[in-house]
VODO-755787 format. One line per field, with one value per residue (C-alpha): x, y, z; residue number from 0. Coordinates in steps of 0.25 Angstrom, whole numbers, plus 2048, in hexadecimal, padded with zeros to 3 digits. Layout:
BEGIN
c1 [X|...];
c2 [Y|...];
c3 [Z|...];
pos [NUM|...];
END
This chain:
BEGIN
c1 [800|805|803|802|810|817|812|817|816|80A|807|801|7FD|7FB|7F3|7F8|806|802|807|7FD|801|810|80D|805|810|81B|812|80F|81E|822|819|820|816|818|813|810|80A|802|800|7F8|800|80D|814|813|814|817|809|801|805|806|805|806|80C|809|812|808|80C|81B|81D|818|820|82C|82B|828|833|83E|842|834|830|83D|83A|82C|831|83B|830|826|824|82E|825|824|817|80A|801|7F2|7EE|7E2|7DD|7DC|7E9|7F2|7F2|7F8|7EC|7F4|801|805|810|80F|811|803|7FD|801|80F|819|813|81A|816|80E|816|823|81D|818|826|82C|821|824|833|831|828|833|83E|836|836|827|822|819|813|80F|805|7FE|7EF|7E7|7D9|7D3|7D4|7D1|7CF|7CB|7D9|7E0|7E6|7E6|7E5|7ED|7E8|7F2|7EB|7F5|7EF|7F7|7F4|7F7|7F3|7ED|7EA|7EC|7E6|7EC|7E8|7E0|7D2|7CF|7D3|7CD|7CF|7C6|7BA|7BD|7BD|7B0|7A9|7A6|7AC|7AA|7AB|7B2|7AB|7AE|7B4|7AF|7BD|7C8|7D7|7DE|7ED|7FA|808|814|822|822|82F|829|821|82E|830|821|81F|811|815|823|820|81A|826|832|831|828|81B|80C|801|7F2|7E8|7DA|7CD|7BE|7BC|7CB|7D9|7E6|7F3|801|80D|81B|825|834|838|82E|831|823|815|808|7FA|7ED|7E0|7D4|7C7|7B8|7B4|7A6|7AA|7A7|7B1|7BC|7C6|7D4|7E1|7E5|7DA|7DF|7DA|7D4|7DE|7D4|7CC|7D8|7DB|7CD|7CE|7DB|7D6|7D3|7DF|7EC|7F3|800|7FB|7F0|7FB|802|7F5|7F1|7FE|7FD|7FC|7F4|7EE|7E6|7D8|7D6|7C7|7C8|7BF|7BA|7B7|7AF|7B6|7B4|7AF|7BB|7C9|7CA|7C4|7B9|7C4|7CD|7D9|7D8|7DB|7DB|7E5|7E6|7DD|7D5|7CF|7D2|7D4|7D8|7D5|7E1|7DF|7E1|7F0|7F0|7EC|7FA|7FD|7F0|7F3|800|7FA|7F0|7FB|802|7F6|7F2|801|800|7F3|7F8|804|7FB|7F0|7FA|7FB|7EE|7E5|7E4|7D5|7D8|7E4|7DC|7CF|7D7|7DF|7D2|7CC|7D9|7DB|7CD|7CB|7D9|7D7|7CA|7D1|7DB|7D0|7C7|7D3|7D4|7C5|7C6|7D2|7CC|7BF|7C7|7CF|7C3|7BB|7C5|7C4|7B4|7B6|7BD|7B9|7C1|7CD|7CB|7D7|7D5|7D9|7E5|7E1|7D4|7DC|7E8|7EA|7E8|7F0|7FA|7F1|7F3|802|805|7FE|806|7FD|806|806|7F7|7F4|7FC|7F6|7E7|7E9|7E4|7D7|7D3|7D8|7CF|7C3|7C6|7C8|7BA|7B4|7BB|7B6|7A7|7A9|7A4|7AE|7AB|7AB|7B5|7AA];
c2 [800|80E|819|828|82E|834|840|84A|843|843|836|836|829|82A|81F|81D|81F|824|831|838|830|833|842|841|83A|844|850|84A|847|855|85A|852|847|838|831|823|81E|811|80C|800|7FB|7F3|7FA|805|802|80D|80E|819|822|831|83B|84A|852|861|86C|86D|85F|860|86C|864|858|860|865|857|84F|857|84D|848|854|852|843|846|850|846|83C|845|849|853|859|868|868|860|860|85F|85A|858|849|845|84B|84F|85E|866|86E|874|873|876|873|865|86B|872|864|85B|85F|854|847|83A|82B|829|81E|825|831|828|821|82F|832|825|827|835|82F|825|82F|836|829|829|81A|815|807|800|7F5|7FB|7FD|806|7FF|808|816|81B|82B|82B|826|829|81C|812|803|7FB|7EE|7E6|7EB|7F6|803|810|81D|82B|839|83A|830|835|82C|82E|821|825|825|817|81C|815|822|829|820|823|832|832|828|820|81A|823|81C|822|828|828|835|831|82F|825|824|81A|81B|815|816|80F|810|81A|816|80D|819|81F|81F|81F|82B|82E|82D|833|841|83B|832|83A|843|844|84B|84C|84D|84D|84B|850|84B|84A|844|83E|842|83B|83E|839|83A|836|834|830|836|82E|821|820|824|827|829|82C|82D|833|830|82F|822|81D|80F|80A|810|807|80F|808|80D|7FF|7FC|7F8|801|7FC|800|7FE|809|812|810|814|821|825|822|830|836|83C|830|833|830|826|81D|81D|819|80F|807|807|7F9|7FB|806|808|80D|817|81B|829|829|835|837|843|84D|848|851|84E|848|846|83B|83E|83F|847|83E|837|840|83C|841|840|837|832|83F|847|83F|846|843|840|84E|855|851|854|848|845|854|857|84B|851|85F|858|851|85F|865|85A|85A|869|869|85E|867|873|86D|865|857|858|85E|854|857|866|862|858|860|86D|864|85F|86D|873|868|866|872|871|862|865|86F|865|85A|863|868|85A|859|866|862|855|85C|867|85D|854|85F|868|863|865|874|876|875|86E|877|87F|880|87D|887|881|887|87F|871|875|86E|878|872|87C|884|879|879|886|881|87D|874|876|885|886|87D|886|893|88E|886|891|894|885|880|88A|885|876|878|87E|872|868|86F|86F|861|866|864|86A|860|862|861];
c3 [800|7FC|806|805|807|813|81B|811|804|7FA|7F3|7E5|7DE|7CF|7C8|7BA|7B3|7A6|7A0|7AA|7B6|7B3|7B2|7BF|7C6|7C1|7C5|7D3|7D5|7D1|7DB|7E6|7E9|7EB|7DF|7DB|7CE|7CC|7BD|7BA|7AE|7B0|7A4|79B|78C|781|77E|776|76B|76B|777|779|784|784|78A|796|79A|797|79F|7AB|7A8|7A7|7B5|7BB|7B3|7AD|7A3|79F|795|78D|78C|787|77D|778|776|76F|761|75C|751|752|74A|748|73C|73B|72E|725|726|718|712|71D|71A|725|72B|737|73E|74C|756|75C|76A|768|766|771|775|773|76D|771|772|77F|783|782|78A|795|796|798|7A3|7AA|7AA|7B0|7BB|7BE|7BE|7C9|7D1|7D1|7D3|7C8|7CC|7BF|7BF|7CB|7C7|7D0|7D2|7DD|7E2|7F0|7F0|7FF|804|7F7|7F2|7E6|7E7|7DD|7D6|7DF|7EB|7EF|7F4|7F3|7FA|7F6|7F8|7EA|7DF|7D1|7C6|7B8|7B2|7A6|7A1|7A7|7B5|7C1|7C9|7BF|7C3|7D2|7CF|7C7|7CF|7C2|7B6|7AA|79D|791|786|777|772|764|75F|75F|75C|753|758|753|757|74F|74A|73F|739|72F|729|725|716|714|70B|711|720|71F|724|731|735|730|73C|749|745|749|73F|741|736|739|732|734|742|742|743|742|74A|746|74F|74C|757|758|74B|744|74B|751|74B|751|74B|751|74A|752|74C|74E|756|75A|75F|76D|777|77A|782|77F|77C|775|76C|75E|753|746|73B|730|737|738|729|726|72F|727|719|716|71E|719|711|718|726|722|71C|729|731|727|728|737|73C|749|752|75E|75F|76B|76D|773|77F|786|795|799|7A3|7B1|7BD|7C6|7C5|7D4|7DD|7E8|7F3|7EA|7EB|7DE|7D2|7C3|7B9|7AA|7A1|7AD|7AE|7A2|795|788|77A|771|76A|777|777|786|78E|794|795|79D|7A6|7A9|7AC|7B5|7BD|7BF|7C4|7CE|7D3|7D5|7DC|7E6|7E9|7EB|7F3|7FD|801|80A|7FF|7F4|7F1|7EF|7E5|7DD|7DC|7D7|7CD|7C6|7C6|7C0|7B5|7B0|7A7|7A2|79E|798|78F|78A|788|780|778|773|76F|768|760|75B|757|750|748|745|73F|739|72B|72C|72D|720|712|707|704|710|71B|729|733|73A|748|748|748|751|75E|769|775|776|77F|78A|78A|792|79E|7AA|7B3|7BF|7BF|7BC|7C8|7D1|7CB|7CD|7DA|7E3|7DC|7D9|7E7|7EE|7E5|7E7|7F6|7F7|7EF|7F8|805|7FF|7F9|7EC|7E1|7D4|7C8|7BD|7B3];
pos [0|1|2|3|4|5|6|7|8|9|10|11|12|13|14|15|16|17|18|19|20|21|22|23|24|25|26|27|28|29|30|31|32|33|34|35|36|37|38|39|40|41|42|43|44|45|46|47|48|49|50|51|52|53|54|55|56|57|58|59|60|61|62|63|64|65|66|67|68|69|70|71|72|73|74|75|76|77|78|79|80|81|82|83|84|85|86|87|88|89|90|91|92|93|94|95|96|97|98|99|100|101|102|103|104|105|106|107|108|109|110|111|112|113|114|115|116|117|118|119|120|121|122|123|124|125|126|127|128|129|130|131|132|133|134|135|136|137|138|139|140|141|142|143|144|145|146|147|148|149|150|151|152|153|154|155|156|157|158|159|160|161|162|163|164|165|166|167|168|169|170|171|172|173|174|175|176|177|178|179|180|181|182|183|184|185|186|187|188|189|190|191|192|193|194|195|196|197|198|199|200|201|202|203|204|205|206|207|208|209|210|211|212|213|214|215|216|217|218|219|220|221|222|223|224|225|226|227|228|229|230|231|232|233|234|235|236|237|238|239|240|241|242|243|244|245|246|247|248|249|250|251|252|253|254|255|256|257|258|259|260|261|262|263|264|265|266|267|268|269|270|271|272|273|274|275|276|277|278|279|280|281|282|283|284|285|286|287|288|289|290|291|292|293|294|295|296|297|298|299|300|301|302|303|304|305|306|307|308|309|310|311|312|313|314|315|316|317|318|319|320|321|322|323|324|325|326|327|328|329|330|331|332|333|334|335|336|337|338|339|340|341|342|343|344|345|346|347|348|349|350|351|352|353|354|355|356|357|358|359|360|361|362|363|364|365|366|367|368|369|370|371|372|373|374|375|376|377|378|379|380|381|382|383|384|385|386|387|388|389|390|391|392|393|394|395|396|397|398|399|400|401|402|403|404|405|406|407|408|409|410|411|412|413|414|415|416|417|418|419|420|421|422];
END
């Protein structure tokens, strides 16, 4: 049985060692807390494909782990610009700095390994193969599948959209809803495409291209100087929801989707041997991210999942980790309820902005060609990715600035027992 730390220590249990869990561990360690992480899988594999990290996250990671930012930048795509192209012929409709889109784009597995290494360098214990099966928010603790019970001052769940803690916080299991879209995704060695005249420009150097069409778009990303190639097709999908990251895709359906696409990228897609079919599920914003007794808090996808077009999922999880750590510092070890309730109030409007940015971008891309006649030009500004407005934000500084006002409000709510729902 693990117990709460000594008289002057503050113990944090983090459930989940994904990107968000690692970011939370780094934020809590940087704040001076005793941190332990439990992760249910026994070993992490190099899974997934492309992931973006914006400057709003990188500035925080740079403070928490001096070498991490440099490693992430090294992993990321080196292309200065990205092109937004017309679906059927690849004509460039707009061009913008890649950093305006998603910051540095790299392979999710490589980024995850860098995060895990940073956590290990700090000496933060990560217990693999340790599945949490029960939460207790009255005497903050978690029970593992093997029967062990571990106590802390606060439990932070960062274990994704299927989180058990989400159920605890809400009081019910909310089922995923179909967004009406799905993604076919493929990631493979790009070296075999070299010498192919149709694909040459996409593998000779690192690049990002996006083809937009009616109710669909295709993102292509080249990494490691063309050694690795990734494409993602987002399209309308009305099939029954099956929320899985590993469902094989139907390549015949994929080839049908790109039949009328720019022949250069269509040729690459058609020659792809296999892909994954990811149904993009949606969850409504939830009224609270904190348990009834205020001692279990949610961070990342388990409380604020993002669409792929937001390109901000990992970055917003990093911001949330920063804000919660600052709130715990400002509230003091004896006032976890004040910290967690200020945290959710600070984060909710910011996260909704990032989430709706993703919805807005998808809708703008999917309807852009409807708004122009044959031979007319699209206004480039109407299809640009507008994430750069998020990048100047400093989550730690903003928390310290707004703490006096929000902590006074929350203190009053805690006294009366009337916590205002987030939505």
